[in-house]
C-alpha positions as CSV (number, residue, x, y, z in Angstrom):
1,M,0.0,0.0,0.0
2,D,1.4,3.4,-1.0
3,D,1.5,6.5,1.2
4,K,-1.6,8.1,-0.3
5,Q,-3.8,5.2,0.4
6,E,-2.4,4.8,3.9
7,L,-3.0,8.5,4.5
8,R,-6.7,8.1,3.3
9,L,-7.2,5.2,5.8
10,R,-5.8,7.3,8.7
11,R,-8.0,10.2,7.9
12,K,-11.0,7.9,7.5
13,A,-10.4,6.3,10.9
14,I,-10.0,9.7,12.6
15,R,-13.2,11.0,10.9
16,F,-15.1,8.0,12.2
17,H,-13.7,8.5,15.7
18,L,-14.6,12.2,15.6
19,K,-18.2,11.2,14.6
20,G,-18.4,8.9,17.7
21,V,-18.3,5.5,15.9
22,R,-17.2,2.7,18.2
23,L,-13.6,1.5,18.0
24,K,-14.5,-2.0,16.9
25,V,-16.5,-0.7,14.0
26,I,-13.6,1.6,12.9
27,L,-11.0,-1.2,13.1
28,A,-13.3,-3.5,11.1
29,K,-13.8,-0.8,8.3
30,V,-10.1,0.1,8.0
31,Q,-8.8,-3.4,8.8
32,R,-6.1,-2.3,11.1
33,S,-5.1,-3.1,14.7
34,R,-5.9,-1.2,17.9
35,A,-2.2,-0.2,18.3
36,W,-2.3,1.3,14.7
37,F,-5.3,3.4,15.6
38,S,-3.9,4.4,18.9
39,K,-0.7,5.6,17.3
40,W,-2.5,7.8,14.7
41,Q,-5.1,9.1,17.2
42,K,-2.3,10.2,19.5
43,R,-0.5,11.9,16.6
44,F,-3.7,13.6,15.5
45,D,-4.4,14.9,19.0
46,Q,-0.9,16.3,19.3
47,Q,-0.3,17.7,15.8
48,G,-3.7,17.8,14.0
49,T,-4.1,16.7,10.4
50,A,-0.3,17.2,9.8
51,G,0.4,14.4,12.3
52,L,-1.3,11.9,10.0
53,R,1.5,12.1,7.5
54,S,4.3,9.6,7.7
55,H,7.5,10.8,9.3
56,S,10.9,10.3,7.8
57,R,12.7,7.1,9.0
58,R,16.1,8.7,8.6
59,P,18.1,8.9,11.8
60,H,18.1,12.4,13.4
61,H,21.9,12.2,13.8
62,T,24.8,9.9,13.2
63,P,27.2,10.1,16.1
64,R,29.9,8.0,14.5
65,A,30.0,9.9,11.2
66,C,33.3,11.3,10.1
67,S,33.3,15.1,10.2
68,P,33.8,17.0,6.9
69,R,37.1,18.4,8.3
70,I,38.5,15.0,9.0
71,E,37.4,13.8,5.6
72,R,39.1,16.7,3.9
73,L,42.3,15.9,5.8
74,I,42.1,12.3,4.6
75,V,41.7,13.3,1.0
76,R,44.4,15.9,1.1
77,T,46.8,13.5,2.8
78,R,46.0,10.8,0.2
79,R,46.6,13.2,-2.7
80,R,49.9,14.3,-1.2
81,L,51.1,10.7,-0.7
82,V,50.1,9.7,-4.2
83,K,52.3,12.5,-5.7
84,Q,55.4,11.3,-3.8
85,K,57.8,9.2,-6.0
86,V,58.3,6.5,-3.3
87,G,56.0,5.3,-0.6
88,L,52.6,4.0,0.2
89,S,49.3,5.8,-0.1
90,G,46.8,3.3,1.5
91,P,44.7,3.7,4.6
92,R,47.5,2.7,7.0
93,A,49.9,5.2,5.5
94,I,47.3,7.9,5.6
95,Q,46.6,7.1,9.3
96,R,50.3,7.3,10.0
97,E,50.5,10.8,8.4
98,L,47.4,11.9,10.3
99,C,48.9,10.7,13.5
100,K,51.9,13.0,12.9
101,L,49.3,15.9,12.9
102,G,48.3,15.0,16.4
103,L,44.6,14.4,15.9
104,G,44.3,12.6,19.3
105,K,40.7,11.3,19.9
106,Q,39.6,12.4,16.4
107,M,41.9,9.9,14.7
108,P,39.9,8.0,12.2
109,S,40.0,4.2,12.0
110,L,41.4,2.4,9.0
111,S,37.8,1.5,7.9
112,T,36.7,5.1,8.2
113,I,39.6,6.2,6.0
114,L,38.8,3.5,3.5
115,R,35.1,4.6,3.4
116,A,36.0,8.2,2.9
117,L,38.4,7.3,0.1
118,H,35.7,5.2,-1.6
119,R,33.1,8.0,-1.2
120,R,35.4,10.4,-2.9
121,G,36.3,7.9,-5.7
122,L,40.0,7.8,-4.8
123,I,40.0,4.0,-4.4
124,R,38.4,1.6,-6.9
125,T,37.1,-1.8,-5.9
126,P,39.5,-4.5,-6.9
127,A,38.9,-6.2,-10.2
128,Q,37.2,-9.5,-10.1
129,V,39.6,-12.3,-9.2
130,P,40.0,-14.8,-12.0
131,P,38.6,-18.2,-11.1
132,A,41.1,-20.7,-9.7
133,Y,42.7,-23.2,-12.1
134,F,41.8,-26.8,-11.5
135,P,43.4,-29.2,-13.9
136,K,41.2,-31.7,-15.7
137,P,41.2,-35.0,-13.7
138,L,42.9,-38.0,-15.3
139,T,40.9,-41.0,-16.2
140,V,41.7,-44.4,-14.7
141,G,43.5,-45.5,-17.9
142,E,45.8,-42.5,-17.8
143,W,46.8,-43.3,-14.2
144,D,47.6,-47.0,-14.9
145,A,50.0,-46.4,-17.8
146,P,53.0,-44.9,-15.8
147,C,52.9,-47.6,-13.2
148,A,52.6,-50.6,-15.5
149,G,55.4,-53.1,-14.9
150,L,57.0,-51.2,-11.9
151,D,58.4,-53.4,-9.1
152,L,57.7,-51.4,-5.9
153,P,60.1,-52.1,-3.1
154,L,58.7,-52.6,0.4
155,S,61.9,-51.3,2.1
156,R,62.1,-48.3,4.4
157,R,64.5,-46.3,2.3
158,R,63.5,-42.8,1.3
159,P,61.5,-42.4,-1.9
160,Q,63.3,-40.9,-4.8
161,G,60.3,-39.2,-6.3
162,L,56.9,-37.9,-5.1
163,C,53.8,-39.8,-6.0
164,V,50.4,-38.5,-5.0
165,S,47.8,-41.1,-4.7
166,F,44.2,-40.2,-5.6
167,A,43.7,-43.8,-6.6
168,E,41.0,-46.4,-6.5
169,P,41.5,-49.0,-3.8
170,T,41.3,-51.8,-6.4
171,N,44.5,-50.6,-8.1
172,P,47.6,-51.6,-6.0
173,C,49.9,-49.6,-8.3
174,L,48.1,-46.4,-7.5
175,L,48.1,-47.1,-3.8
176,A,51.8,-47.0,-3.5
177,N,53.1,-44.1,-1.4
178,H,56.5,-43.9,-3.1
179,C,58.1,-44.5,-6.5
180,R,61.5,-45.6,-7.7
């Protein structure tokens, strides 16, 4: 339901109430709860018809927001670090430079610095990582060929090569843990 229809329902419910219609009848006609009606009746009593409009859901203040002054310092420091021939220009380097300015309690965290840089378009999101390479698995026939005719020693001497066994339990050649 959009705002206009909801506003009509609120006005209708208040009109019925002002005419003296019983609460049960009002709630049945507008198909809303007692708490809904109480909320809008209270707003109407306090603010009049203007109180029947929806209020913004936006927070009144954001206490942890970075101040514009600090954000300007972050951007200025980043631009200065990028111009240097040698050195780093990421959030940690920016924080180190801001620490030299002696900001004290106003020192922004690394994530705050990163958000400010993203907001200003000074850091791009990393390109998509290419998918990992997984070689095509070998078939059973391809595994059998290298081991054909090998005489595997059962001694305790150290293996000369590395064999990895992803084998079937039915193939003794592939179950060997070392090769000659």
